[in-house]
N, C-alpha and C positions, 0 to 999 in steps of 0.2 A: 512581336510574335505573330506568326501567320494565323489567319482566321481559320478555325477548325473546319468550317464548311468548305473553304477553298482548299485546304489540305486534303480533305476527304475527296473532293472533286478531282484534284490532281492524281491522287492514288488510283481512283476509279477510272481515270482516263489513260494513265500510263501503264499500269500493271497488265491489263488485258493485251497490250501490244506484244508482250512476251509470248503470247500464243502463236504468233507468226514464227518465232524462233524455235520454241519447243512446245508443240501443241498440248501434250499432256501436262507437263509441269507448269507451263505458262497459264493454262486455263485453270488448273487447280489453284494457282496463286491468285488468279482473278476472282475465283469463287470465294477465296478467303478474304480478299480485299472487299468484295461485295458484302460479305457477312459481317465484317468488323470495322471497316473504314467509315461506313455511314453512321452507325449508331454508337458503338462502343467507343471508338476514337473521339468522335465529336462530343459525346457525354463526358469522357475523361478530361477533355480539354475545355469543357465548360461552354459548349455551344448547343445549338438545337436547330432543327429544320422547321419546326412548326407545322403548319398545314400543308406546306409544299413538299413534304418528304416523299410521298408516293409518286408525285410527278417526277421529281429528281431521280428517285430510285429506278422507276420503270424505264425511263429513257436511257439511263446508264446501263441497266440490264440489257436493253435492246442493243446498245452499242457493243457490249461484251459478246452477246450472242451473234451479232452480225460478223464480228471478227472471227469467231469460231466457224460460222457458216462459210466465210471466205476461205478459211483454212481447209474446210472439208472438201472444197473443190479439187484438192490434190488427191483425195481418197479414191479407192476403187469404185467402180460404177454403183454397185448396190449400197455401199456405205455412203457415198456422196448423195445419191438420190434420197435415201432414207433421212440423212441429215437435213437436206433442203426441205423435204416435206415437213419434218418435225419443227424446223425453224419457222416455216411459214405458218404452221398451226399456232405457235406461240406468238408470232408477230401479229396475227389477227386478234388474239386475246389481249395483247398489250394495247393495240390501237382501239379496240372496243372498250377496254377499261378506261383509257384516257378520254374517250369521247363521253362515256356515261358515268364514270367514276363508280362503277359497280364491280365489286370484286368477284362476282360470280363468273365473269368472263375469264378470269385467271384460273378458275377451276375447270370451266368447260373446255378451255384451250390450254391445257397444262404444259409446263416447260419440260417435257420429256426429252427434248433436244439436248439439253445440258447434260443429263446423265448418260444419254446415248453417246454423245461426243466424248465424254470422259471415258466411257467403256471402250470405245473404238481406239482412242489414242493410247489407253492403257495397254490394250492387246498388242499394239504396234511396238511397244517397248518390252513388256514383261511376259507376253504370251504369243510370241511370234508365229507359232504353229496355228493359231486360231485364224479361221477365215469365215467371214460372214457369208452365209449362203441363204437362198430362199427357204431352205429347210429349217435353219436355226434362227432366222430373223424373228419369227413370232416369239420364240423362247427368250431371245435377247430383249426384245421389246417389253415382254412381261417383267423380266428381271429389273429393267431400268424404270419401267412405268409405275409399278406398284408403290415403291417408296416415294417417288416424286408426287404421285397423285395424293397419297396420304398427307404429305407435307402441304400441298396446295390446299387441300380441304382444311387442314389445321389452321393455316395462316389466313386463307382468304374466304373461308366459309364459316369456320367456327370461331375465328377471331383470336387464336392463340397469339400472344405478343411475340413477334419475331425478335425484338430486342432482348427479351427474357430468354428466348430459345438460344440465342447466340452467345450468351454470357455464361461461361462455366461457373464463375463465382456465384452468380445468382441461382443457377441451377443447383449447385452444391448446397447453397443455403436453403433452397426449397426442399431438397431431399433431407437435409438435417431436420428441418421443421417437421417433416412427415415421418421422421425416425427411420429413414431408409438409407442414410449415409452417415457413417461415423468416422471422424478423423482425429 
């Protein structure tokens, strides 16, 4: 049987490559691989990352983001430059986090790029009449930034366990304990 960590690594390396073929669907698949291959899959298969998890995860996140940034070079000028600025902001955060091991850099330099990239690629398929302009850029950035910044604060400042967050079964169990979910 293949080692769970090797399997997770292979999934995290291969799935983002589909972003080159289909930017929206490929990247959404990469986001799902990021959310579930690391922890849920490894836990199910009886493995564990130990103290090296964040190093492993952040560099694979950077790889996934870099692929999306390369794909964004095909976009129109404003979309492309916005993507590259947002990618650079997150890259600084990842590098500072790796140097200091301080999660606050992941909050100060949030991953707004990811949600912006998904938004732009979504519009190219499902909302073809949408055009990013200087007028609506601030609105779009607010729409994609607020939920992402909230997540960054939850995970990297308040310490909400991402593994718990990503697991529907655990979330459902938590809601049942709180009396908020009945099945």
